[in-house]
C-alpha positions in Angstrom: 11.6 -97.2 -37.2 11.6 -97.8 -33.5 14.1 -95.3 -32.0 13.3 -96.2 -28.4 16.0 -98.8 -28.0 18.6 -96.4 -29.5 17.5 -93.6 -27.1 17.7 -95.9 -24.1 21.2 -97.1 -25.2 22.4 -93.5 -25.6 20.9 -92.5 -22.2 22.6 -95.4 -20.5 25.9 -94.5 -22.1 25.6 -90.9 -21.0 25.1 -91.8 -17.3 28.8 -92.6 -16.5 29.8 -89.4 -18.3 27.4 -87.2 -16.4 28.4 -88.9 -13.1 32.1 -88.3 -13.8 31.4 -84.6 -14.6 29.4 -84.2 -11.4 32.2 -85.8 -9.3 35.2 -84.3 -11.2 35.9 -81.5 -8.6 36.4 -84.2 -5.9 40.1 -84.2 -7.0 40.4 -81.0 -4.9 39.8 -83.1 -1.8 43.4 -84.4 -2.0 45.2 -81.8 0.2 48.8 -82.0 -1.2 47.5 -81.7 -4.8 45.1 -78.9 -3.9 47.6 -76.9 -2.0 50.1 -77.1 -4.8 47.8 -76.5 -7.8 44.7 -74.7 -6.4 46.0 -72.0 -4.1 42.8 -70.0 -4.3 40.6 -72.9 -3.3 43.1 -73.8 -0.5 42.9 -70.3 1.0 46.4 -69.3 0.3 47.1 -65.7 1.5 49.9 -63.4 2.4 53.1 -65.2 3.6 53.2 -63.6 7.1 49.6 -64.5 7.9 47.7 -67.6 8.9 43.9 -67.8 8.5 42.2 -69.5 11.4 38.9 -71.2 10.6 36.3 -73.3 12.4 33.6 -75.6 11.0 30.3 -77.2 12.2 29.1 -74.6 14.7 27.5 -72.8 16.3 27.1 -75.1 19.4 26.0 -73.7 22.7 28.0 -76.4 24.5 31.3 -75.7 22.9 31.5 -72.5 20.8 31.4 -70.1 23.8 34.6 -71.7 25.1 36.4 -70.9 21.8 35.0 -67.4 21.8 36.4 -66.7 25.3 39.8 -68.2 24.4 40.1 -66.1 21.2 38.9 -63.0 23.0 41.6 -63.5 25.6 44.3 -63.8 22.9 42.9 -60.9 20.9 42.5 -63.2 17.8 39.7 -63.2 15.3 38.7 -66.2 13.1 36.3 -67.3 10.4 33.5 -69.5 11.5 31.9 -71.7 8.8 28.4 -72.2 10.3 25.9 -74.9 9.5 22.6 -73.3 8.6 20.6 -75.8 10.7 22.7 -75.1 13.8 22.6 -71.3 13.2 18.8 -71.5 13.0 18.7 -73.3 16.4 21.1 -70.9 18.1 20.6 -67.4 16.5 21.8 -65.6 19.7 25.1 -67.4 19.6 25.5 -66.5 15.9 25.0 -62.9 16.8 27.5 -63.3 19.6 30.1 -64.6 17.2 29.5 -61.6 14.9 29.5 -59.1 17.7 32.9 -60.4 18.8 34.3 -59.4 15.4 34.7 -62.8 13.9 34.0 -63.4 10.2 30.9 -65.6 9.5 30.7 -67.9 6.5 28.5 -70.9 5.7 29.1 -74.7 5.7 25.7 -75.6 4.1 22.4 -76.3 5.8 23.1 -79.9 6.6 26.4 -81.7 6.9 25.8 -84.2 4.1 28.1 -85.2 1.2 27.5 -83.0 -1.9 28.3 -85.9 -4.3 25.0 -87.5 -3.2 22.9 -84.4 -4.1 21.7 -83.1 -7.4 21.8 -79.5 -8.7 18.5 -78.4 -7.2 19.0 -79.9 -3.8 22.5 -78.4 -3.7 21.3 -75.0 -4.6 18.5 -75.1 -2.1 20.8 -76.2 0.7 23.3 -73.4 0.1 20.6 -70.7 -0.4 18.8 -71.7 2.8 22.1 -71.6 4.8 23.1 -68.3 3.3 19.8 -66.6 3.8 19.4 -67.9 7.4 22.8 -66.5 8.4 22.1 -63.2 6.6 18.7 -62.8 8.4 20.3 -63.4 11.8 23.4 -61.2 11.3 22.0 -58.6 8.9 25.0 -59.3 6.6 25.1 -61.7 3.7 28.0 -64.2 4.0 30.3 -64.5 0.9 32.4 -67.6 1.8 31.4 -71.2 1.7 33.1 -74.5 2.7 31.6 -77.8 1.6 30.9 -80.6 4.1 33.9 -82.9 4.3 35.7 -80.5 1.9 34.3 -82.3 -1.1 33.0 -80.2 -4.0 30.9 -81.2 -6.9 30.1 -79.5 -10.2 26.7 -78.7 -8.9 28.2 -77.2 -5.8 30.5 -74.9 -7.9 27.5 -73.8 -10.0 25.3 -73.2 -7.0 28.0 -71.2 -5.2 28.5 -69.0 -8.2 24.8 -68.3 -8.6 24.6 -67.4 -4.9 27.8 -65.2 -4.8 29.5 -67.7 -2.5 33.2 -68.4 -2.9 34.4 -71.9 -1.9 37.5 -72.1 0.3 39.0 -75.1 1.9 42.3 -75.2 3.9 46.0 -76.1 3.8 46.2 -77.8 7.2 43.9 -79.4 9.7 44.0 -80.9 13.1 42.1 -84.2 12.5 40.3 -83.1 15.7 37.0 -84.8 14.9 38.1 -88.3 16.0 37.7 -90.0 19.3 41.4 -90.6 19.5 42.3 -86.9 19.0 44.1 -85.1 21.8 45.4 -81.5 22.2 48.9 -82.8 21.5 47.9 -84.7 18.4 45.9 -81.8 17.0 48.8 -79.4 17.6 51.2 -81.8 16.0 49.0 -82.4 13.0 48.3 -78.7 12.3 51.9 -77.5 12.7 53.3 -80.3 10.6 51.8 -78.6 7.5 51.8 -75.1 8.7 53.5 -72.5 6.6 53.0 -68.8 5.8 49.9 -68.0 3.9 48.1 -71.1 5.1 44.6 -71.7 6.3 43.9 -73.8 9.4 40.8 -75.9 9.8 39.5 -76.8 13.3 36.1 -77.6 14.6 34.2 -75.7 17.4 31.5 -78.3 17.5 31.2 -82.1 17.7 27.8 -82.3 15.9 29.4 -84.3 13.2 32.4 -85.6 15.2 33.0 -88.0 18.0 31.3 -86.8 21.2 33.5 -84.3 23.0 36.0 -84.1 20.2 35.9 -80.3 20.3 37.9 -80.4 23.5 40.9 -81.6 21.6 40.8 -78.6 19.3 40.2 -76.2 22.2 43.1 -77.7 24.2 45.4 -77.4 21.2 44.4 -73.9 20.2 46.7 -72.0 22.6 49.7 -74.0 21.5 48.8 -73.5 17.9 48.6 -69.7 18.4 51.9 -69.8 20.3 53.6 -71.7 17.4 52.3 -69.2 14.9 53.7 -66.4 16.9 57.0 -68.1 17.3 57.2 -68.5 13.6 56.4 -64.9 13.0 52.9 -65.3 11.6 49.9 -63.1 12.3 46.7 -65.0 12.8 43.3 -63.8 11.8 40.2 -64.4 9.6 40.2 -65.0 5.9 39.1 -61.4 5.3 42.5 -60.2 6.6 44.4 -63.0 4.8 45.3 -61.1 1.6 43.4 -63.8 -0.1 41.3 -62.9 -3.2 37.8 -64.2 -2.7 
Protein backbone atom coordinates (compact mmCIF):
# COMPACT_ATOMS: atom_id res chain seq x y z
CA UNK A 1 0.00 0.00 0.00
CA UNK A 2 1.39 3.40 -1.01
CA UNK A 3 0.75 5.72 1.91
CA UNK A 4 2.64 8.69 0.45
CA UNK A 5 -0.44 10.30 -1.18
CA UNK A 6 -2.37 9.92 2.07
CA UNK A 7 0.41 11.53 4.06
CA UNK A 8 0.68 14.40 1.58
CA UNK A 9 -3.06 14.98 1.77
CA UNK A 10 -2.98 14.98 5.57
CA UNK A 11 -0.03 17.35 5.62
CA UNK A 12 -1.73 19.79 3.26
CA UNK A 13 -4.89 19.64 5.31
CA UNK A 14 -2.92 20.46 8.45
CA UNK A 15 -1.32 23.60 7.01
CA UNK A 16 -4.36 25.88 7.42
CA UNK A 17 -4.91 24.57 10.95
CA UNK A 18 -1.31 25.26 11.97
CA UNK A 19 -1.38 28.69 10.34
CA UNK A 20 -4.58 29.56 12.18
CA UNK A 21 -3.08 28.43 15.49
CA UNK A 22 0.05 30.51 14.86
CA UNK A 23 -2.00 33.63 14.07
CA UNK A 24 -4.77 33.18 16.66
CA UNK A 25 -3.31 35.73 19.14
CA UNK A 26 -3.61 38.45 16.48
CA UNK A 27 -7.13 39.06 17.81
CA UNK A 28 -5.48 40.96 20.68
CA UNK A 29 -4.38 43.61 18.17
CA UNK A 30 -7.94 44.98 18.09
CA UNK A 31 -7.72 47.61 20.82
CA UNK A 32 -11.35 47.88 22.00
CA UNK A 33 -11.65 44.10 22.30
CA UNK A 34 -8.28 43.77 24.03
CA UNK A 35 -8.98 46.57 26.48
CA UNK A 36 -12.28 45.02 27.46
CA UNK A 37 -11.39 41.32 27.57
CA UNK A 38 -7.60 41.25 28.10
CA UNK A 39 -6.80 43.82 30.82
CA UNK A 40 -3.48 42.21 31.75
CA UNK A 41 -2.19 42.23 28.17
CA UNK A 42 -3.48 45.81 27.77
CA UNK A 43 -1.49 46.96 30.79
CA UNK A 44 -4.42 47.87 33.00
CA UNK A 45 -3.28 49.11 36.40
CA UNK A 46 -4.54 51.04 39.39
CA UNK A 47 -7.27 53.52 38.61
CA UNK A 48 -5.43 56.65 39.76
CA UNK A 49 -2.34 55.91 37.66
CA UNK A 50 -1.33 56.11 33.99
CA UNK A 51 1.61 54.11 32.64
CA UNK A 52 3.67 56.09 30.13
CA UNK A 53 5.57 53.97 27.60
CA UNK A 54 7.77 54.60 24.57
CA UNK A 55 8.68 52.28 21.70
CA UNK A 56 11.40 51.96 19.04
CA UNK A 57 14.35 53.63 20.75
CA UNK A 58 16.96 54.37 21.69
CA UNK A 59 17.77 57.00 19.08
CA UNK A 60 20.57 59.54 19.70
CA UNK A 61 18.73 62.10 17.57
CA UNK A 62 15.49 62.05 19.51
CA UNK A 63 15.53 60.07 22.77
CA UNK A 64 17.64 62.67 24.67
CA UNK A 65 14.92 65.27 24.02
CA UNK A 66 12.36 63.01 25.72
CA UNK A 67 14.72 62.33 28.62
CA UNK A 68 15.22 66.05 29.24
CA UNK A 69 11.49 66.77 29.10
CA UNK A 70 10.66 63.90 31.47
CA UNK A 71 13.42 64.96 33.87
CA UNK A 72 12.06 68.49 33.89
CA UNK A 73 8.61 67.19 34.77
CA UNK A 74 9.86 64.67 37.34
CA UNK A 75 8.23 61.80 35.44
CA UNK A 76 9.55 58.30 34.78
CA UNK A 77 8.41 56.01 31.97
CA UNK A 78 8.94 52.56 30.49
CA UNK A 79 11.08 52.41 27.34
CA UNK A 80 10.58 49.38 25.09
CA UNK A 81 13.92 49.25 23.28
CA UNK A 82 14.80 47.55 20.02
CA UNK A 83 17.80 45.32 20.60
CA UNK A 84 19.51 46.42 17.39
CA UNK A 85 19.17 50.08 18.32
CA UNK A 86 20.37 49.40 21.88
CA UNK A 87 23.43 47.63 20.49
CA UNK A 88 24.25 50.72 18.41
CA UNK A 89 23.77 53.17 21.29
CA UNK A 90 24.73 51.43 24.55
CA UNK A 91 25.66 54.71 26.22
CA UNK A 92 22.18 56.07 25.63
CA UNK A 93 20.66 52.89 27.05
CA UNK A 94 22.70 53.40 30.22
CA UNK A 95 21.59 57.03 30.31
CA UNK A 96 17.92 55.97 30.20
CA UNK A 97 18.50 53.53 33.04
CA UNK A 98 20.53 56.02 35.09
CA UNK A 99 17.67 58.52 34.83
CA UNK A 100 15.45 56.01 36.65
CA UNK A 101 13.33 54.85 33.74
CA UNK A 102 12.20 51.26 33.33
CA UNK A 103 13.74 49.40 30.39
CA UNK A 104 11.89 46.69 28.49
CA UNK A 105 12.39 45.09 25.08
CA UNK A 106 10.64 45.48 21.72
CA UNK A 107 12.48 42.66 19.97
CA UNK A 108 15.76 42.84 18.09
CA UNK A 109 14.31 43.95 14.75
CA UNK A 110 11.00 45.68 14.14
CA UNK A 111 9.50 42.97 11.96
CA UNK A 112 6.04 41.32 12.08
CA UNK A 113 6.04 38.22 14.27
CA UNK A 114 3.41 36.52 12.12
CA UNK A 115 6.08 36.12 9.44
CA UNK A 116 8.47 34.32 11.78
CA UNK A 117 8.60 30.75 12.96
CA UNK A 118 9.18 29.58 16.54
CA UNK A 119 12.99 29.42 16.34
CA UNK A 120 13.42 32.82 14.68
CA UNK A 121 11.01 34.37 17.18
CA UNK A 122 12.83 32.91 20.16
CA UNK A 123 16.25 33.94 18.85
CA UNK A 124 15.04 37.52 18.23
CA UNK A 125 13.62 37.89 21.74
CA UNK A 126 16.63 36.28 23.41
CA UNK A 127 19.11 38.44 21.54
CA UNK A 128 17.25 41.62 22.49
CA UNK A 129 16.85 40.58 26.12
CA UNK A 130 20.47 39.54 26.54
CA UNK A 131 21.82 42.66 24.80
CA UNK A 132 19.86 44.99 27.05
CA UNK A 133 20.83 42.95 30.11
CA UNK A 134 24.52 43.11 29.20
CA UNK A 135 24.36 46.89 28.79
CA UNK A 136 22.37 47.70 31.92
CA UNK A 137 23.37 44.85 34.20
CA UNK A 138 19.72 44.06 34.74
CA UNK A 139 17.60 41.59 32.82
CA UNK A 140 14.38 43.11 31.41
CA UNK A 141 11.12 41.37 32.23
CA UNK A 142 8.64 43.13 29.91
CA UNK A 143 8.19 42.73 26.19
CA UNK A 144 6.10 44.48 23.55
CA UNK A 145 5.79 42.97 20.06
CA UNK A 146 6.41 45.05 16.93
CA UNK A 147 3.13 46.53 15.67
CA UNK A 148 1.45 45.14 18.79
CA UNK A 149 0.85 41.85 16.99
CA UNK A 150 1.43 38.63 18.91
CA UNK A 151 1.65 35.07 17.63
CA UNK A 152 1.53 31.72 19.37
CA UNK A 153 5.28 31.39 18.85
CA UNK A 154 5.76 34.80 20.46
CA UNK A 155 3.77 33.82 23.55
CA UNK A 156 5.76 30.60 23.90
CA UNK A 157 9.11 32.31 23.39
CA UNK A 158 8.27 35.06 25.88
CA UNK A 159 7.31 32.47 28.47
CA UNK A 160 10.58 30.56 28.00
CA UNK A 161 12.55 33.79 28.39
CA UNK A 162 10.60 35.09 31.41
CA UNK A 163 9.30 38.05 29.41
CA UNK A 164 5.76 39.29 29.99
CA UNK A 165 3.98 40.79 26.95
CA UNK A 166 2.20 44.09 27.52
CA UNK A 167 0.49 46.28 24.94
CA UNK A 168 -1.45 49.51 25.64
CA UNK A 169 -4.91 51.03 26.09
CA UNK A 170 -4.33 54.26 24.13
CA UNK A 171 -1.85 55.57 21.61
CA UNK A 172 -1.05 58.77 19.78
CA UNK A 173 -0.78 57.55 16.18
CA UNK A 174 2.42 59.57 16.28
CA UNK A 175 4.26 57.54 13.64
CA UNK A 176 2.59 59.07 10.58
CA UNK A 177 3.79 61.99 8.48
CA UNK A 178 0.49 63.81 9.13
CA UNK A 179 0.74 63.58 12.93
CA UNK A 180 1.00 66.85 14.86
CA UNK A 181 1.31 67.58 18.58
CA UNK A 182 -2.38 68.50 18.60
CA UNK A 183 -3.45 65.31 16.84
CA UNK A 184 -1.31 63.14 19.13
CA UNK A 185 -2.70 64.80 22.26
CA UNK A 186 -6.26 64.51 20.96
CA UNK A 187 -5.87 60.83 20.02
CA UNK A 188 -4.26 59.82 23.31
CA UNK A 189 -6.71 61.65 25.55
CA UNK A 190 -9.79 60.44 23.64
CA UNK A 191 -9.22 56.95 25.11
CA UNK A 192 -7.42 57.95 28.29
CA UNK A 193 -8.87 56.67 31.54
CA UNK A 194 -7.59 55.61 34.93
CA UNK A 195 -5.40 52.54 34.90
CA UNK A 196 -4.52 52.96 31.24
CA UNK A 197 -1.22 52.59 29.42
CA UNK A 198 -0.12 55.18 26.85
CA UNK A 199 2.00 54.25 23.82
CA UNK A 200 4.21 56.89 22.21
CA UNK A 201 7.41 56.66 20.15
CA UNK A 202 10.73 58.29 21.03
CA UNK A 203 12.25 57.33 17.68
CA UNK A 204 11.27 57.45 14.02
CA UNK A 205 13.37 54.45 12.97
CA UNK A 206 10.18 52.69 11.87
CA UNK A 207 8.04 55.81 11.42
CA UNK A 208 7.83 58.77 9.07
CA UNK A 209 11.00 60.87 9.23
CA UNK A 210 10.77 63.36 12.06
CA UNK A 211 7.53 61.87 13.37
CA UNK A 212 8.96 61.74 16.90
CA UNK A 213 8.60 65.52 17.08
CA UNK A 214 4.82 65.19 17.17
CA UNK A 215 5.04 62.94 20.24
CA UNK A 216 7.55 65.22 21.92
CA UNK A 217 5.39 68.27 21.24
CA UNK A 218 2.29 66.53 22.59
CA UNK A 219 3.91 65.13 25.73
CA UNK A 220 3.64 68.23 27.97
CA UNK A 221 -0.08 68.58 27.18
CA UNK A 222 -0.63 64.87 27.77
CA UNK A 223 1.03 65.14 31.17
CA UNK A 224 -1.01 68.25 31.96
CA UNK A 225 -4.23 66.43 31.02
CA UNK A 226 -3.32 63.49 33.25
CA UNK A 227 -2.66 65.87 36.12
CA UNK A 228 -5.93 67.73 35.54
CA UNK A 229 -7.82 64.44 35.65
CA UNK A 230 -6.15 63.42 38.89
CA UNK A 231 -3.87 60.72 37.49
CA UNK A 232 -0.31 60.01 38.55
CA UNK A 233 2.00 59.13 35.64
CA UNK A 234 4.86 56.67 35.78
CA UNK A 235 6.36 53.43 34.47
CA UNK A 236 4.65 50.06 34.37
CA UNK A 237 6.56 48.96 37.47
CA UNK A 238 4.59 51.55 39.49
CA UNK A 239 1.29 50.87 37.76
CA UNK A 240 -0.16 48.32 40.16
CA UNK A 241 -0.15 46.00 37.18
CA UNK A 242 0.60 42.32 37.73
CA UNK A 243 3.33 41.25 35.34
